[in-house]
C-alpha positions in Angstrom: 0.3 -8.0 -11.1 -2.4 -5.6 -13.0 -2.7 -4.1 -9.6 0.8 -4.3 -9.0 1.8 -1.7 -12.1 -1.3 0.0 -11.6 0.2 1.1 -8.2 3.7 2.0 -9.9 2.1 3.7 -12.8 0.1 6.3 -9.9 3.4 6.8 -8.2 2.9 9.8 -6.1 -0.8 10.2 -6.3 -1.9 10.0 -2.7 -5.1 12.0 -4.4 -8.4 9.6 -4.8 -9.4 6.5 -3.5 -7.5 3.0 -3.9 -9.7 -0.8 -3.8 -8.7 -3.2 -0.7 -7.9 -5.3 -4.0 -5.3 -3.0 -5.6 -3.8 -2.3 -1.8 -3.4 -5.9 -0.9 -1.9 -7.2 -4.2 0.7 -4.8 -4.2 1.4 -5.9 -0.3 1.5 -9.1 -1.3 3.3 -8.9 -4.0 6.1 -6.8 -2.7 6.7 -9.6 0.3 6.8 -11.9 -2.7 9.7 -9.8 -4.5 11.3 -8.9 -1.5 11.5 -12.3 -0.5 12.9 -13.6 -3.6 15.1 -10.7 -3.6 16.4 -11.5 0.0 17.4 -14.9 -1.1 19.3 -13.8 -4.4 21.0 -11.4 -1.7 22.5 -14.2 0.7 22.8 -17.0 -2.3 25.3 -14.2 -4.1 26.6 -12.7 -0.6 25.3 -8.7 -1.7 23.9 -8.5 2.2 20.8 -6.8 1.0 22.1 -4.5 -1.4 19.3 -5.6 -3.9 16.3 -5.9 -1.8 17.5 -2.8 0.5 17.0 -0.8 -3.2 13.8 -2.2 -3.9 12.9 -1.4 -0.6 13.5 2.4 -1.9 12.1 2.0 -5.4 8.6 1.0 -4.1 9.0 3.2 -0.5 6.5 6.3 -2.2 4.2 3.7 -4.0 3.3 1.9 -1.4 2.8 5.3 1.1 0.6 6.4 -2.0 -1.5 3.5 -2.0 -1.9 3.4 1.8 -2.6 6.8 1.7 -5.6 6.4 -0.8 -6.8 3.1 0.9 -7.5 5.4 3.6 -9.4 8.0 1.8 -11.5 4.7 0.2 -13.1 4.2 4.0 -13.5 7.9 4.5 -10.1 8.6 6.4 -7.6 11.0 5.9 -4.1 9.9 4.7 -2.8 11.6 8.1 -4.4 8.5 9.5 -1.1 6.2 8.6 0.9 8.0 12.1 -1.4 5.9 13.9 0.9 3.3 13.1 3.5 4.7 15.4 1.7 4.0 18.7 4.1 0.9 19.3 1.8 -2.6 18.6 -1.7 -1.0 19.1 -0.8 1.8 16.3 0.1 -1.4 13.4 -3.1 -3.3 14.2 -5.2 -0.3 14.2 -4.0 0.6 11.0 -4.2 -3.0 9.3 -7.9 -3.1 10.4 -8.1 -0.1 8.8 -6.6 -1.0 5.5 -8.8 -4.3 5.4 -12.3 -2.3 6.0 -15.0 -2.3 2.9 -14.9 1.1 1.3 -17.5 3.8 2.2 -20.5 3.6 -0.7 -20.7 6.1 -2.8 -19.0 9.0 -3.3 -17.0 10.6 -0.7 -14.9 14.0 -0.6 -11.9 12.1 -1.6 -13.4 11.1 -4.9 -16.0 8.3 -6.7 -15.8 4.8 -5.4 -13.4 2.6 -7.4 -15.8 -0.1 -7.4 -17.9 1.7 -9.4 -21.4 3.3 -9.2 -23.9 1.6 -6.0 
């Protein structure tokens, strides 16, 4: 939960780097929260109002942490647009997000894992 809140605190910060743990924990909590809200929406008959509002709420933080994750691998945030290529683009982006941090400092800042 600490990683999820850290991303929300850096709501629209597209600068710097994000560790794999920070990114993937944010993704995991988003999936869990979205599932629970969808279930509640179905239960009370609001037709995805709660889950839709939640999706809008986390869109910018999700985009920001995605860009910071790409920065951590030494790539520009513009690489996020690779996902626009049908099927292959999304897979390629997931592979980029899953790569290890670039050791040491890069042009986006110091390594968030600490000194190497």
